[in-house]
FIKE-517004 format. One record per atom (N, C-alpha, C, CB): x, y, z. Coordinates in steps of 0.001 Angstrom, whole numbers, plus 500000, padded with zeros to 6 digits. Glycine has a CB too. Layout:
<tordos>
XYZ ...
</tordos>
This chain:
<tordos>
500363499004499901 500153500050499978 500819501424499757 499870499898500715 500423502156499332 501009504234499298 501216504340500285 500034505698498958 502259504858500789 502475505680501828 501731506823501865 503673505983501897 501391507395500831 500802508668500312 500086509206499046 501631509317500355 499339509999498820 498776510256497675 498919511282497006 497794510162497744 499596512076496017 499667513113495781 498971513763494378 500841513198495959 498059514361494761 497416515070493156 498174516744493295 495019515224493109 498764516338491533 499587517441491235 499303518373489916 500895516880491149 498610519744489934 498667520529488799 499717521241488744 497685521283488640 500324521101487479 501735521965487369 501625523146486439 502989521047486782 501091524527486322 500927525307485609 502171526085485508 499884525857485899 502032527063483999 502988527558484148 503499528589485383 502988527926483138 502966528989486259 503420530025487024 503073529561488561 502730531426486541 502046528657488696 501563528085489897 501483526328490252 500220528666489920 501998525805491027 501881524524491272 501160524176492686 503210523991491160 499917523592491949 498834523426493282 499278521637493318 496594523931492846 499035521524494874 499210520278494948 498047519753496119 500768520024495255 497395518227496061 497078517899497080 497092516574497543 496193518335497160 497382517016499527 498085516108499991 496711514935500811 499344516934501019 496977513697500561 496037513059500767 495726512848502308 496219512004500052 496929512662502704 497244512309504087 496855513410505333 498776512057504076 497050514358504561 496887515998505555 495684516610504811 498511517367505428 495027516006503979 493814516614503361 493794517698503228 492792516459503841 495422518201502890 494809519288502205 495393520219500779 494676520143503288 495069521007500689 495796521783499356 496413522931499495 494920522141498317 497801523015499032 498566524480498950 498965524490497447 500069524655500053 499862525644497483 500384526229496158 501346526840496285 499645527013495479 501850527120495657 504202527660495662 504007528044493915 506194525364496022 504548529285493934 505038529326492411 506175528484491749 505464530623492172 506194528555490415 506334527802489633 507672528695489416 505188527484488647 508920528698489998 509935529277489761 510960529018490897 509610530558489510 512346528969489807 513426528982490817 514593529824490730 513905527792490917 515053529994491257 516209531006491330 517824530519491377 515944531808492627 518583530655490487 519995530201490295 521205531282490761 520146529877488725 522062531003491389 523219531782491359 523698531519489969 524252531439492488 524428533031489543 524527532752488213 526183532507487805 523812533986487422 526641531077488690 527649530794488282 527976529117487790 528362531329489248 529356529151487281 529653527362487124 528746526383487259 530543526816488077 528903526135488595 527576525379489031 526080525479489088 527682525233489983 525813526835488798 524039527259488875 523726526758490151 522863526464487632 524563527057491262 523655526833492611 522472527316492966 524206527188493596 521175526724493481 520317526988493736 520193527574494807 519819526304493575 519698529065494916 519410530078495646 518279529790496548 519204531139494858 517287529952495655 515580529699496363 514533529257495376 514848531208497013 513313528445495633 512791528109494840 511317528500495565 513253526803494405 510536528626494398 508690528841494740 508603530239494992 507935527952496291 507586530682496179 507324531893496491 507917532807496765 506826531938497079 509363531872497503 510811532897497898 511531533252496582 512111532011498963 511845532487495312 512411532798494391 511472534318493458 512594531342493702 509998533540493481 509328534663492532 509073536140493453 507666534001491904 509547536281494571 509690537443495173 510419538017495143 509598537535495978 511714537759494118 513109538109493563 512776538702492443 514119536968493304 511683537983492081 511377538177490240 511573539931489406 509310537697489981 512374540110488830 512064542073488554 512902542489489122 510718542995489124 513428542189490337 514726542752491339 515721542402491541 514655542832492391 516018541206491392 517042540464492056 518390540888491273 516719538823492021 519479540578491919 520878541401491457 521385540348490316 522230541644492912 522156540741489812 522547540344488852 523150539034488241 523035541024488795 523591538832489704 523947537258490327 522960536501490215 524305537108491804 521865536928489870 520956535727490109 520020535595489019 520164535824491420 519969534408488790 518940533994487374 517526533530487695 519581532649486459 516810534150487509 515573533614487719 514782532651486499 514800534806488051 514660531943487045 513566530715485648 512493529994486353 514616529084484782 512030530305485381 510362529385485132 510274527806483930 509048530872484153 510239526966484734 510884525508484120 509809525379483284 511167524051485186 508559526114483505 507522525711482617 507087527021481571 506244525179483572 506992526326479765 506425527516479112 504887526817478534 507600528175477756 504244527682478449 503312527465477600 502597526270478010 503812527413476337 502388525717479331 501761524937479639 502422523578479629 500799525115479022 503840523442479107 504190522444478849 505608522391479997 504299522353477267 506558521160480283 507607521450480769 509145521493479891 507531520618481753 509649522914480039 510666523473478530 512065522906479874 510548526124477738 512236522770481080 513732522515481641 513396521666482294 514584523508482398 513249520378482153 512959519329482766 513780519055484230 513147518340481774 515034519244484288 515710518888485274 515577519702486462 516881518790484899 515075521228486251 514988522145486766 513907521760487523 515002523161486052 512554521804486466 512044521205487282 511091520321488242 512184521511487297 512140519336487940 512038517604488788 512799518433489724 512922515741488045 513761519109490331 514350519470491692 513264520793492477 516155520091491358 512533521404491593 512051522468492170 510650521494492668 511898523930491087 510441520607492222 508834519489492585 509387518761493922 508340517878491027 510497518225494010 510651517676495291 511683518328495942 510875516298495278 512499519840495925 512273520498496850 511179520883497703 512616521142496545 509807521272496803 508875522051497629 507914520862498107 508076523339496757 508005519634497669 507467518333498292 507932518144500068 508188516971497275 509019517893499871 510010517874501143 509706518582501985 511271518193501004 509365520159501579 510425521280502722 509220521650503369 511503522919502005 509545521135504795 508433521056506019 507084520446505605 508077522573506604 506891519444504795 505124519346504642 505560516992504877 504108520360501978 506490517103505751 506605515135505688 506361514786504465 505412514116506616 507231514861503791 507109514337502287 507777512546502592 508340515572500937 506455511944501793 506304510449501738 506987509993500776 505024509952501592 508078509108500305 508667508249499504 507637507078499490 510098507909499973 507841506729497898 506890505216497722 505553505755497447 506774504081499248 505264507335497498 503384507270497317 502951507069495935 502520508811497757 501751507390496009 501185507487494157 500907508731494174 499670506563493490 500810508908492746 501094510695491830 499700510443491081 502923510979490305 498746511595490899 497797511663489973 498394513169489298 496148511584490668 498369513295488217 498979514607487635 497625514792486516 500850514397486809 497802516311486829 496773516836485709 497622517454484294 495760518204486468 497658517355483131 498332517430481971 496927518181481240 499000515832481352 497731519210480759 497298519916478929 496802518901478451 498598520456477687 495427519271477695 494538518660476762 495426518682474935 492889519731476916 495693519770474199 496246519823473666 497245519815473257 496034520037473617 498407518893473678 499615518666473422 500350517066473035 500091519239474514 500866517148472903 501766515556472338 501918514615472982 503101515547472021 501812513394472711 501798512467474164 503207512471474205 501054510745474207 504316512947473783 505663513027474412 505593514206475399 506851513235473307 504858515458475405 504818516341475860 503954516067477383 504405517183474844 503149515044477116 502788514325478502 503593513340479117 501610513670478412 504021512664478532 504949511655478898 505981512316479524 505427510843477803 506579513971479681 506963514282480513 506895514688481808 507181514562480182 505173514845482045 505121515023483551 505035514462483569 504644515501484372 505017512315483624 505179511148483886 506366510724484289 504838510571483050 507260510889483792 508371511044483885 509041512083484879 508607511179482788 508933512948485098 509211514468485926 509018512919487492 507341516515485629 508357512565487276 507877511982489037 508366509960488766 505173512318489452 508424509882488143 508626508167488122 510461508150487788 507414507187486460 510981508991487440 512130509068487262 512903510046488561 512204509534485838 512149510308489537 513074511087490763 513217510089491560 512448512397491632 513872511291492733 514235510395493716 513094509862494669 515250511030494469 511850510895494376 510432510010495220 510292508647495110 508974510404494703 511037508002494418 510551506873494018 509363506211494309 511261506230494228 508329506456493149 506638506307493260 506505505137493167 505666506956492232 505570504886493977 504802503548493509 504144503600492048 503569503234494570 503490504470492023 502308504516490764 502359506475490395 500182503774491601 502320506207489068 501599507670488393 500795507317487609 502431508705487600 499538507936487559 498857508151486731 498338509711486328 498048507340487034 498061509845485101 497922510649484438 496073510884484183 498871510284483353 495988512304484212 494023512481483651 494499513872482994 492263512738485329 493859514412482098 493846515515481317 493361516664482182 493022515294480103 493771517553482144 493259519340482870 491430519243482672 494122521241481456 491188519447481444 489857519463481364 489044519249482252 489543518861480666 489386517349482153 488548516234482944 488440516432484457 489206514804482742 490008517209484931 489856517416486310 488853518612486780 491217517650486823 489091519227486163 488455520931486111 486482520360486518 488773521997483691 486278519570485075 485027518799485200 484645518572486629 485148517469484504 485028517516487223 485328516973488389 484924517708489601 486599516753488397 486131518685489408 486140519993490338 485290520642490747 486647520847489994 484410520862489060 482747521765489062 481823520799489334 482158522537487494 482193519850490003 480952518623490452 479859518443489349 480004519106491955 480602517979488113 479528518008487067 479578516323487052 479917518975485427 478232515920485927 478044514623486168 478923514394484620 476260514055486452 480131514377484752 480918514221483999 480655513179483160 481889514196484526 480491511817483490 479714510320482997 478902510465482305 479067509472483865 477893511711482767 476396511032481864 475752512312481093 474915510290483139 477573513986481301 476886514408480623 476642514248478856 477125515347481070 476013515179478400 475680515216476410 476688515889476193 474172516083475550 476967516958476672 478311517846476011 478280519333477195 477905518462473817 479667519249477203 480170520561477994 481227521273477324 480723520237479404 481772523101477420 482623523212477276 483710523528478613 482406523858476385 484828523680478870 485262524066480012 486617524782479254 485422522806481196 486257526283479546 487469527116479310 488433527717480716 486871528389478461 489876526583480879 490701526969481611 491791527981481020 491144525891482105 491165529402482156 492226530934481706 493718530087482457 491572533118482899 494687530140481986 496525529877482969 497029531077482467 497907528253482437 497918530735482967 499261532120483343 499676532069481581 501210531464484882 500234530814480803 500427531380479803 499724530820478057 501820531399480010 498816529882478983 497471529299477465 496191529129478069 497754527452476577 495268529352477193 494045529102478040 493564527628476604 492674531017478317 493058526756477653 492945525340477070 491306525118476661 493504524126478298 490909525000476095 489460524581475398 489008523213475238 489397525033474045 488179523299476006 487842521349476089 486209521341475657 488042520408478224 485922520203474818 484331519642474613 484429518549475423 483769519175473013 483498518260476284 483401516919476995 482342516044476799 483403517081478282 482040515202476929 480707514267476689 480795512752477184 480383514183475061 479952512301477404 479797510778477919 481290510364478637 479415509623476460 481784511124479606 483270510849480304 483960510812479695 483629509903480952 484333511093478614 485381511705477705 485810513103477081 485225511142476826 486850513141476066 487256514259475496 486482513931473970 489007514453475571 485955514958473585 485543515400472150 486345515845471332 484714516278472090 486527517456471838 487154518021471250 488120518981472170 486356518491470387 489421519408471715 490252520048472768 491264521368471575 491432518499473750 491005522057472358 492266522989471906 493057524006472834 491783523859470830 494439524383472666 495184525101473588 495922526012472808 496026524280474447 495241527312473247 495323529026472387 496582529230473020 493955530550472804 497698529967472764 498611530461473634 498416531595474321 499613530594473097 497230532242474818 496848533200475216 496330532904476987 495853533629474129 497624534081477596 496748534013479144 497474535196479968 496958532260480153 498071535077481441 497648536015481671 498854537001481185 497153535974482967 499938536019480912 501091536620480644 501171537601479241 502041535500480618 500161537356478617 499868537455477337 499470539288477623 498533536176476746 498425539243478486 497476540402478867 498190541240479462 496335540120479706 499303540549480171 500731541670481051 501727542138480265 501757540889482238 501833541718478925 502999541881478277 502249542937477474 503744540573477553 501223542655477125 500249543773476483 499945545072477073 498991543257476339 499601544808478310 499642546297479276 500776547060479378 499395546094480735 501973546407479356 503374546835479608 503907547875478580 504291545598479591 503557547128477405 504105547658475681 503251548799475261 503863546350474300 501383548446475609 500849549986475750 501195550692476261 499957550291476084 501666550907477810 501893551725478768 503284552842477849 502332550687480324 503971551687477866 505349552214477440 505125553047475883 506523550756477303 504672552816475027 504216553597473648 503031554918474244 503265552216472354 502294554369474673 501176555661475158 501870556792475951 499889555070476264 502850556163477213 503197557227477889 504909558108478312 502553556767478927 505486556794477382 507045556943477984 507204556559478888 507632558001478200 506756555222479568 506666554853480835 506682553510481041 505660555347481368 507980553141481929 507809551331481880 507766550740483043 508979550506481210 506915550026483077 506473549466484129 506756548327484184 505388549576484311 507167547167485536 507014545636485792 506264544618485453 506878545459486701 506120543644484927 505375543004484816 504185542890485934 506020542140484542 505087542723487315 504121542656488519 503434543435488607 504494542629489621 503918545302488091 502821546156488333 501547545916486756 503639547960488536 501858545518485530 501109545276484663 499890544217485328 501971544805483522 500848543157485999 499463542405486804 498550543356487682 500000541182487956 499390544274488808 498346545027489532 497021545364488566 499036546419490088 497786546217487751 496687546679486950 495363546246486505 497101546842486102 495943544578485873 494798543971485373 494135543327486363 495043543122484358 494453543080487347 493490542535488859 492750543729489571 494622541832490238 493513544449489828 492729545640490145 491292546821489464 493753546255490236 491784546883488625 490752547513487872 489556546234487134 491645548483486635 488577546452487097 487060546195486905 487012546416485597 486003547082487707 488088545529484635 487902545538483250 486869545884482785 488078544574482748 486179544921482689 485063544458482198 483853545053482265 484931543483482596 483236545765483569 482380546391484412 482602547818484748 482350545699485502 483877547734484633 484184549122485613 483677550648484906 486076549248485867 483784551667486249 483519552934485231 484815553272484186 483239554402486228 484374553707483017 485775554150481978 486124555176482372 485658554380480427 486214556139483549 486749557106484097 488200556666484925 485663557687484916 487733555366485772 488724554793486895 490496555187486159 488340552670487112 490972555377487184 492644555864486874 493325555035488471 492923558268486834 494561554360488153 495310554075489268 496907554687488996 495224552427489515 497448554751489892 498554555549490023 499987554386490163 498253556612491439 500450554305489323 501231553000489390 503254553487489074 500358551773487837 504110552767489822 505256552984490013 505750552636488681 505769552352491137 507135553565488050 507705552825486840 508934553817486793 506645552718485319 509234553685485526 510567554889485446 510350555156483544 512762553941486069 510042556477483936 510222558018482763 510765557375482038 511121559535483043 510775556706480534 511912556635479590 512670557744479088 511517556078478559 512119559226479329 512256560305478793 513560561201479571 510859560903478817 513387560901481248 514401561488482158 515219560498482441 513913562090483386 514314558869482953 514971558016483437 515124557939484585 515811557969483045 514047558735485397 513789559119486579 512618557874486895 513348560769486632 512648557117488005 511911556465488646 510483557506489070 512814555883489770 509255557301489039 508218557951489285 506750557124489724 508138558713488132 506108557799489773 504517557211489545 503539558230488627 503693557046491191 502649557467487709 502071557691486404 500612557507486892 502609556644485145 499671557876486603 498431557641486154 497987556804484890 498012558757486038 497706555862485053 497270555202484225 495712554521484107 498147554474484243 494727554876482940 493491554535482978 493115553377482370 492846555413482569 491664552566482703 490897551793482498 491355551841480903 489490552096483059 490703552693480270 490370552368478821 491848552274478509 489402553543477869 493036552415478736 494202551891478275 494242550074478389 495365552664479173 494154549861479594 493732548494480226 493293547979479636 493071548303481128 491961548251478961 490930547301478026 491335547432476845 489399547621477987 492391548412475865 492622548419474980 493723547661474653 492550549357474761 494444546944475760 495950546401475991 495296544843475585 496821546667477916 494114544603476046 493132543268476909 492425543018475830 491991543617478389 492246543763474341 491186543661474025 491577542648472701 490480545041473912 492664542429471979 493011541562471105 493183540302471877 494147541993470359 494034540319472813 494333538217473187 492891538082473659 495831537492474934 492205539108474091 490487538540474229 490049537567472988 489259540021474149 489728538860472285 489363538409470464 489998536797470458 490522539699468924 491139537059470213 491776535541470246 491056533739470954 493118535930471189 490639534288472178 489942533485473187 488867533065472409 489516534202474512 487913534490472079 486697534238471874 486672533604470294 485864535555472166 487429533954469735 487667533438468029 488183531630468285 489397534673467016 488482531609469303 489266530081468978 487729529219469722 491369529727470153 487023529733470757 485689528976471309 484272528652469881 484964530286472767 484631530285469249 483770529729468038 484095528633467056 483561530729467226 485484528536467100 486401527455465931 485931526346466252 488133527292465982 486173525729467952 485990524625468540 484212524365468145 486504524790470204 483495525417468670 481877524846468466 481592524381467116 480717526012468738 482475525392465938 482023524859464896 482272523288463928 482285525811464336 483463523427464739 483728521518464825 483159520699465729 485152521045465144 482487520865466856 481584520047467380 480838519293466865 481000520488467915 480304518605467057 479150517561466209 478068518077467130 479385515534466234 476267517799465838 475869519073466652 474609518612467416 475539520466465658 474769517105468295 474068516906469274 474927517202470668 473534515574469098 475949516985470439 477320517845471342 476906519038471639 478800518144470534 476813520000470480 476904521329470350 475391521854471153 477112521728468643 474676521128470774 473175521498471722 473388521420472392 472021521046471876 473608520512473319 473905520028474672 474717521503475284 474971518422474626 475556521863475132 476686523103475266 475971524545475183 477887523030473920 475006524409474796 474385525565474418 473342525634475635 473762525514472867 472506524174476194 471829523968476977 472449524244478162 471377522951476817 474195523615478642 474604523456480062 475439524699480177 475425522030480432 475899525404478718 476861526140479254 478517526282479090 476627525872480278 479089527233479194 480657527284479403 480982527319480521 481343528276478895 481705526304481257 482527527053482750 483561527478482752 482803526351483846 483926528253483154 485704529148483385 485923528555484256 486061530850483774 487254528193484209 487971527820485237 489357528456484809 487915526255485484 490769528409486085 491831528809485808 492151529866486702 491881529070484588 493117530447486968 493440531756487807 492873533267487152 495169531837487920 492496533177485516 492182534344485046 491010534072485042 492715534834483934 490110533204485235 488819533443485063 488441533841486635 488033532143484363 489560534331487947 489342535484488502 488621536818488516 490031535648488496 488944537602487320 488531538632486798 487441539094486535 488902538698486099 486583539697487349 485031540566487541 485071540277486299 484724542336488080 483756539904485720 483146540236484463 483877539256483053 483393541991484305 484544538371483341 484754537986482023 483954536823481888 486168537766481669 483187535912482885 482020535532482334 480978536456481311 481398535177483434 480581537374481498 479728538385481075 480190538464479859 479691539633481804 481537538875479517 482213539506478672 482064537680476953 484209540103479785 482297536675477435 482456535701476927 481264534998476291 483037535116477723 479680535449477653 478720535539477485 477699536226476478 478711535682478264 478348537315476544 477902538313475548 478460537852473947 478545539870476053 480003537674473947 480931537046472923 480420536361472389 481949536466473188 480158534852472711 479746533893471994 478534533594471978 480283533007472202 477345533931473007 476058533976472678 475842532582473623 475687534004470930 476482532072474552 476212531031475225 476252531541476598 477071529933474921 475294530836477318 475720531132479190 476693530681479604 474873530586480310 477320531729480395 478954530990480896 478735531487482472 480824531865479949 479584530883483127 479809529913484436 480693530132485238 480080528675484217 481504530970485857 482611530456486360 482749529679487770 483360531453486344 483719528682487728 483999528427489500 484020529195490294 485057527975489948 483509528362491909 483660529093492928 485099529388493139 483054528514493980 486182528382492832 487711528562493069 488019528011492025 488446527989494290 488407528934490873 488448528738489398 490228528660489627 487602530205488235 491061528701490316 492635528680489892 492510527560490692 493884529978490247 491598526938491688 492199525710492291 491314524181491961 492245526034493982 490547524685490769 489555523933490221 490219522498490041 489012524599488887 491400522879488842 491463521201488445 492374520459489953 492653520915486542 493054520961490779 493043519941491850 492192519494492985 493893520127492348 491456520626492860 489830519848493837 489643518805492849 487966521013494022 489560518570491690 489398517524490969 489806516294490689 489433517794490347 491289516884491267 492491515672491619 491752515141492942 494399516349491998 491337515891493918 491079515088495362 490088514576495119 490924515778496699 488908515088494278 487588514225494317 488441512467493370 485861515393493071 489053512893492558 489438511861491707 490299510554492699 490437512631490463 491325511094493657 491885510217494138 490957509449495391 493130510802494458 489773510349495486 488762509577496963 488014508966496445 487834510417498059 487613508540494883 486393508070494274 487379507026493728 485387509106493211 486760505208493720 487528504400493072 486741504460491759 487749503024493758 484954505061491488 484600505330490180 485104506271489308 483547505536490183 486230507534489848 486826508642489033 487958507936489074 486860510206489524 488713507368489121 489635506756489232 489754506184487871 489573505978490295 489157505710487639 488878505324486012 488911506355485320 487569504691485623 488877507536485498 489473508355484260 490969508964484345 488522509600484015 491742507984485095 493168508628484920 493719506925484204 494122509375486830 494884507259483295 495725506345482844 497329506440483117 495455506332481539 497649505295482881 499278505615483339 499870505403481896 500097504384484692 500517505960481988 501657505754480375 502766504619480440 502781507337480045 502676503608481531 502949502583481015 502189501078480778 503827502549481544 501136501659480063 500278500775479368 500739500665478111 498938501148479359 500030499532478439 500819498605476659 500458499925475169 499288496307476042 499777500623475048 499393501531474361 500423502207474479 498285502067474604 501174502537475729 502335503726475387 503842503097475714 502078505263476487 503652501688474998 504952501007475258 505925501203474199 504775499566475443 505542501616473248 506910502651471889 507372503444472562 506404503712470399 507096503925473648 507179505619474077 508845505182475158 505151506454475402 508529503747475789 509436503307476622 511127503847476227 509197501735476591 
</tordos>
């Protein structure tokens, strides 16, 4: 019998973990800080490393091991995960793991998530995979086995995952490379070009989160810190909500077009059920007030946001781990179907 069971939802910027033994969910930033020397010694990981982002000295390198939803720095990601699991949390070797993976990625990219744990010092007893949209649906407490059609839109840090589910499985999916980072970079660029004012990514995120972009007053203004590009002097300048709306317009339209495209490819019976059941919004970006109203108006289908959209998938993993019936939704990449990848 396994010593413990962990549910892992590895996002581009956040790691969410369910610990069965303690029955707790915790999350940390998916980032690692190295000393810029020959050995690349580890300086900090997780939230501690992220607190240095944008203000680290020149001898410290801040790295995000994941890019656009998939693992881009395997060894860094493996070290980071092992470090976070062990740090003050009574980590158990020989445990089982259930990992949520992105939908519209290659089998090789999915297997990287599997290898991340199975070939680590954790000495996992068993590793199973479940697609993130299915974990989201379970976390939303939907009857995934009997539904005739639902759409899940997971708005994440670097990607938006769109999935059509029916009869307990995936019908169609699409990964759109638009996420929180896209919006933040758009805000940085527009503030730079319109005000000759340079702001950091964390400041752009504050603007995105604090402005009620979809339903707020058009006269709203926030004062933020940055650097004047003409004088080179640090100062504060006012930024209007209209500027933030303009920066976010094109990425949002790209997501809407992708939803329309997916609906056009959806079988008629399933599409009919989606119009009845609606679109469910999950992921950290779904916390933006008014996003569901925007999607509903642009797509023409009622939209609902999960109660805790940023932890919806890991809550789904918790339910999957606790239920023998839901465990059937997972699969292992050491089964015969994946023998060619060994």
